[in-house]
TORVEX-660414 format. One line per 5 residues: number of its first residue (from 0); their letters; for each residue x, y, z of C-alpha. Coordinates in pm, 1 decimal. Layout:
BEGIN
NUM	A	X Y Z | ...
This chain:
BEGIN
0	MNNPP	-80.0 -354.2 -2082.6 | 183.9 -549.7 -2250.0 | 377.4 -670.9 -1968.3 | 305.0 -886.8 -1705.2 | 151.5 -810.6 -1370.0
5	LLRAR	344.4 -771.8 -1073.3 | 58.8 -869.4 -881.2 | -211.2 -1078.2 -973.0 | -508.4 -1219.8 -719.3 | -779.3 -1460.0 -833.9
10	GLTKS	-1100.9 -1547.1 -680.8 | -1010.3 -1399.0 -307.1 | -1294.8 -1452.5 -64.4 | -1280.1 -1346.1 299.8 | -1558.9 -1509.9 558.6
15	FSSQS	-1555.2 -1443.7 918.5 | -1787.4 -1662.9 1150.0 | -1902.6 -1577.1 1487.9 | -2163.1 -1788.6 1649.4 | -2418.1 -1916.9 1426.8
20	RTTEV	-2337.6 -1608.4 1201.4 | -2084.4 -1613.8 870.7 | -2027.1 -1263.4 722.4 | -1876.6 -1249.2 376.6 | -1627.5 -974.3 335.8
25	LKGVD	-1442.0 -1049.5 1.9 | -1692.0 -1202.4 -276.2 | -1464.0 -1335.5 -550.1 | -1254.7 -1042.9 -633.7 | -995.8 -1064.3 -929.2
30	IALYP	-749.0 -735.8 -910.2 | -397.7 -698.9 -1103.1 | -117.6 -435.0 -1054.3 | 106.1 -416.7 -1316.7 | 501.4 -292.0 -1265.9
35	GEMAC	543.8 95.0 -1170.1 | 168.1 203.1 -1175.1 | 23.1 395.5 -925.9 | -345.8 286.2 -861.3 | -618.2 371.7 -596.4
40	LLGVS	-880.7 142.6 -453.6 | -1177.8 334.8 -331.9 | -1510.7 234.7 -189.5 | -1746.7 332.8 92.4 | -1624.8 200.3 483.5
45	GSGKS	-1722.0 -150.8 516.5 | -1666.5 -247.1 138.6 | -1337.4 -441.9 223.8 | -1083.2 -241.2 113.8 | -849.9 -259.5 432.5
50	TLIQI	-935.3 -640.2 409.0 | -833.6 -673.3 58.7 | -491.0 -466.6 105.1 | -417.9 -717.9 377.9 | -461.9 -1028.4 203.0
55	LGSLD	-262.1 -882.6 -84.8 | 19.5 -808.9 162.1 | 20.4 -1132.8 271.6 | -77.5 -1020.1 636.9 | -386.2 -1223.0 627.0
60	RPTQG	-467.5 -1528.5 436.0 | -825.9 -1548.2 208.5 | -1066.9 -1811.5 280.8 | -1038.7 -1888.5 -101.5 | -855.1 -1769.5 -381.6
65	EVFLD	-441.0 -1709.7 -492.8 | -233.0 -1396.0 -466.5 | 88.3 -1427.7 -722.7 | 373.4 -1144.6 -631.5 | 681.6 -1145.1 -872.1
70	GVNVF	557.4 -1467.6 -1008.8 | 549.2 -1659.5 -637.2 | 238.6 -1797.8 -544.2 | 247.9 -1661.8 -204.3 | 17.7 -1827.2 0.4
75	ALGSK	184.5 -2159.5 -130.6 | 455.6 -2057.1 82.2 | 545.5 -2199.3 446.2 | 510.2 -1963.3 722.9 | 884.9 -1854.8 706.9
80	ELARH	920.1 -1827.5 332.2 | 612.9 -1618.1 322.2 | 746.7 -1359.4 592.0 | 1071.5 -1341.9 386.6 | 897.6 -1255.4 87.7
85	RNLKI	680.1 -1046.9 232.5 | 941.6 -834.1 403.2 | 1170.0 -821.0 98.8 | 912.4 -754.6 -157.5 | 610.1 -547.5 5.1
90	GFIYQ	653.0 -171.3 188.8 | 317.7 -56.8 416.5 | 195.9 264.1 483.7 | -103.0 291.0 700.7 | -344.1 547.2 803.8
95	FHRLL	-174.1 599.2 1152.3 | 202.6 600.0 1100.7 | 287.5 344.6 1396.4 | 618.8 480.6 1464.0 | 767.6 391.5 1771.9
100	PEFSA	773.7 701.0 2011.1 | 1115.2 653.0 2230.0 | 1319.2 603.5 1891.8 | 1480.8 907.2 1648.0 | 1319.6 888.5 1305.3
105	LENVA	1634.9 752.9 1193.1 | 1600.9 461.9 1421.0 | 1256.2 406.2 1314.8 | 1362.7 362.0 950.9 | 1597.4 132.2 1051.9
110	IPLLI	1425.3 -124.7 1193.6 | 1340.7 -308.0 902.2 | 1687.3 -356.3 792.7 | 1807.3 -445.5 1142.5 | 1492.6 -715.1 1114.8
115	GRIAK	1647.9 -843.2 830.8 | 2016.7 -882.5 975.3 | 2134.5 -574.5 795.2 | 2447.0 -474.2 989.3 | 2379.7 -176.8 1212.0
120	KQAIV	2655.2 34.4 1026.7 | 2496.2 -27.4 694.8 | 2126.5 -8.3 810.0 | 2195.3 370.7 988.5 | 2354.8 460.2 646.9
125	QAEAT	2075.9 344.6 393.6 | 1800.7 454.1 651.4 | 1957.8 827.8 668.5 | 2015.6 832.7 256.4 | 1611.0 728.4 265.0
130	LAQVG	1509.1 985.0 497.5 | 1702.5 1247.5 307.5 | 1484.7 1080.9 -30.9 | 1154.1 1208.7 140.5 | 1327.3 1569.9 229.8
135	LGHRL	1368.9 1492.2 625.3 | 1749.6 1476.7 611.2 | 1746.1 1765.5 841.1 | 1518.8 1554.4 1100.2 | 1709.7 1254.0 1155.5
140	HHRPG	1765.6 1265.9 1529.6 | 1417.7 1384.6 1597.2 | 1159.2 1168.9 1797.2 | 772.5 1132.9 1644.5 | 668.5 1349.5 1894.3
145	QLSGG	867.3 1626.9 1755.9 | 772.1 1601.8 1435.0 | 450.4 1723.7 1259.1 | 148.8 1511.6 1146.0 | 293.7 1549.7 772.8
150	EQQRV	666.2 1476.6 862.1 | 558.6 1153.0 1072.0 | 416.2 998.8 756.9 | 668.5 1077.4 529.1 | 905.9 864.1 853.4
155	AIARA	669.5 607.0 791.1 | 709.2 611.9 408.9 | 1071.3 624.3 445.7 | 1053.2 306.4 662.1 | 855.5 130.7 417.8
160	IVTHP	1052.5 180.9 127.8 | 1409.0 156.7 301.6 | 1414.5 -237.1 191.0 | 1369.1 -106.1 -163.4 | 1021.3 -348.6 -199.3
165	VLLLA	876.3 -390.3 -543.3 | 531.8 -298.2 -376.8 | 393.6 -69.6 -182.6 | 48.2 -72.3 -6.4 | -88.2 200.5 182.5
170	DEPTG	-423.9 208.4 367.7 | -561.2 546.3 374.9 | -205.4 724.0 441.4 | -364.8 1075.2 391.6 | -667.3 982.7 606.7
175	NLDRE	-516.8 1155.3 909.3 | -407.9 1459.0 747.2 | -534.6 1805.0 688.5 | -560.1 1878.6 321.7 | -255.6 2035.1 217.3
180	NAKQV	-41.2 1748.0 400.5 | -263.8 1533.4 226.2 | -147.6 1679.7 -62.5 | 214.3 1684.2 -32.9 | 220.6 1313.8 100.6
185	FTLLR	42.4 1208.3 -204.3 | 283.5 1399.5 -427.9 | 538.7 1232.8 -218.1 | 421.4 881.5 -337.1 | 394.6 985.3 -645.6
190	DLNKD	709.4 1100.7 -677.7 | 828.8 815.0 -519.6 | 623.2 535.5 -772.8 | 783.5 760.6 -1074.7 | 1136.7 786.5 -994.6
195	LKLTC	1160.7 420.8 -835.8 | 946.6 251.5 -1061.4 | 759.1 120.7 -738.5 | 441.9 6.3 -817.9 | 196.3 133.1 -539.4
200	LMVTH	-199.0 44.7 -420.4 | -302.2 314.4 -201.8 | -672.4 287.6 -41.4 | -852.8 661.9 -25.2 | -1172.6 792.3 26.9
205	NSELA	-1034.0 1135.3 -118.3 | -1141.3 1141.6 -458.8 | -945.4 1432.4 -583.6 | -639.2 1229.6 -491.2 | -723.5 941.5 -674.0
210	EQSDR	-820.0 1111.2 -1004.2 | -405.7 1163.9 -1007.0 | -349.8 785.9 -1033.9 | -301.1 592.5 -1347.0 | -590.5 346.6 -1222.7
215	CFYLE	-855.6 355.6 -996.4 | -1058.0 52.9 -830.1 | -1401.5 79.8 -692.9 | -1489.8 -218.3 -451.7 | -1835.8 -215.9 -326.2
220	SGRLK	-2004.4 -453.2 -96.5 | -1697.5 -713.5 -126.2 | -1673.0 -687.6 -507.6 | -1475.6 -517.2 -755.6 | -1741.4 -318.0 -945.6
225	GIANP	-1510.0 -107.7 -1207.9 | -1207.5 24.5 -1331.4 | -1162.2 410.5 -1406.0 | -808.3 519.8 -1550.3 | -839.1 895.4 -1473.9
230	SAQTA	-578.5 996.5 -1724.3 | -813.1 875.5 -2058.2 | -979.7 1183.3 -2181.1 | -1304.6 914.5 -2229.0 | -1282.5 768.1 -1899.4
235	PTVND	-1573.1 795.8 -1643.9 | -1498.4 978.9 -1334.0 | -1431.0 766.9 -1005.5 | -1794.2 850.9 -877.2 | -1930.3 683.0 -1214.0
240	HKVLE	-1810.9 293.7 -1110.4 | -2180.4 174.6 -1155.9 | -2114.1 211.8 -1534.5 | -1735.2 58.5 -1535.8 | -1706.2 -316.7 -1667.6
245	CRL	-1414.9 -473.4 -1453.1 | -1179.0 -562.0 -1722.9 | -883.3 -787.5 -1579.7
């Protein structure tokens, strides 16, 4: 890849201490994401995937290591500058949609814009356009309880991209959906990745979906064990992580 990475992390470690015991969750992870790529992060439960996503998204700080996003060393920023950089540059999607039940789909999507002090009228127009982009232009005024699981996750995706971030981090966004809705949500993410040239890293246990991405990272016991390129004919399968060589 000739372009410089949009995101680069170096030497990430993360430890948690309780009483006399220290648990190492991440053990020196290096990872790079390039502009416009769709990558998946795989690993068994407890391997450190969610912790890594939280750190890459600057929602948590590493014990050691650096994260550069769009040329900025994010953890060298002060707290206010870091929050602003994160809100402008990164969108987040989770397994559970985390929508506010008392608000409509339109209101839920407009919230990040209002927090960013966008005028209410402009925020509503932008939120409406984004919901149309994810196929929910006809469900603007429905509350989460009136939407299906797949529709709720689409609202969450709209909320994540309404600010036009450069990076989308998705932590098991299809994990709470049935197979058909999972495929539809992944297809939507893939389309947004291509149409908006939006860099995306998705945590998943679904190897069928992962194999449709540009690259797959495999995390094992807090260490990045390998990278596969599913589109390359000679690439090993996602499950052959033990023979992969990490090449960042």
